[in-house]
N, C-alpha and C positions, 0 to 999 in steps of 0.2 A: 144123094150120092149115087144110087143105083142107076139113075138116068145118065149121069155124067160118065160113070165108069163102066156101065154095062154095054151090052150089044146094041147096035143101032135099032131104034124103035120106029123110025118113020116119023109121023106126026104125033108129037107128045102134047099133052094138055098144057095150057098156059099155067104159070105159077105166079101167084101174087102174095105179097106179105099182108099182114094185118093192118098196116099203115101205108100211106102214100107220102113219099118224101120228095122234095125238090132236090135236084142234083147238088146244089150248094149246101143243103142241110146234110147230105151224106158226106160230102167232102169235109165240111167243118167238123162233123162228129168224129170222123176218122182221125183228122189231124189233132183234135183235142184229146182223144183217147190215147193216141200214140205219143203225145207230148211234142209232136213236131210243130214247127212254126213256119208257115208258108203264106205267101200273099195269095189270096183267092181273088181271081179276076172274074167279073161277071161275063157270062157267055150268052149271047143272044141265040135263041133257038126259034124254030118256026112257030107260027101261030097255032097250028094243030097240036104241036107238042105242049105249048104253054097252056092250051085249053084242056089238056088231058085226053085228047082224042086217041092217043096211042094206048090208052088203058082200056082193057076190056074184061068183063067178067064172064064172057061166053066161053064155055068149056074151060073154066079156070078153077084150079085148086087153090084155095086161100089158106096160106100157112098161118102158124101161130107164133113163130119166132120173130122177134123184133130186131131192128138194126142195132138197137142199144144192147140187147142180150148177145147178139153175134159179136159185137165189139168187146163186150165184157169177157167173152170166152177166148177170143182170138188175138187181142191186142194187149200188150203189156201197158197198163195205164199208169202214167206218171203224174197226172193231174189229180190231186187229192179231191177236189170238188167233184170232178166227173166220176171218179171212182166211187165216191159215196152215193152219187145219183144212180150209178149202175147197180150198186149193191141193193138199192131200195126198189128195184123193178119187181 
């Protein structure tokens, strides 16, 4: 939060989560947690992106918070199965 709300810092270190997700996994998880129903269409991305070449651990701070724990805190979950899974993290 300090980085987003604070004064400009110039070049900040990269930030990565403890897990790597595909875009579809993030979308599906959000929709399931929020109880929304939407059609997810596949989107083709470039070869470098599919190969993970956009990911780097150089000057990277690896976080500990997972996407699932973020959803559990921020999204009102109506799906009972997903709620139970989030509680067991």
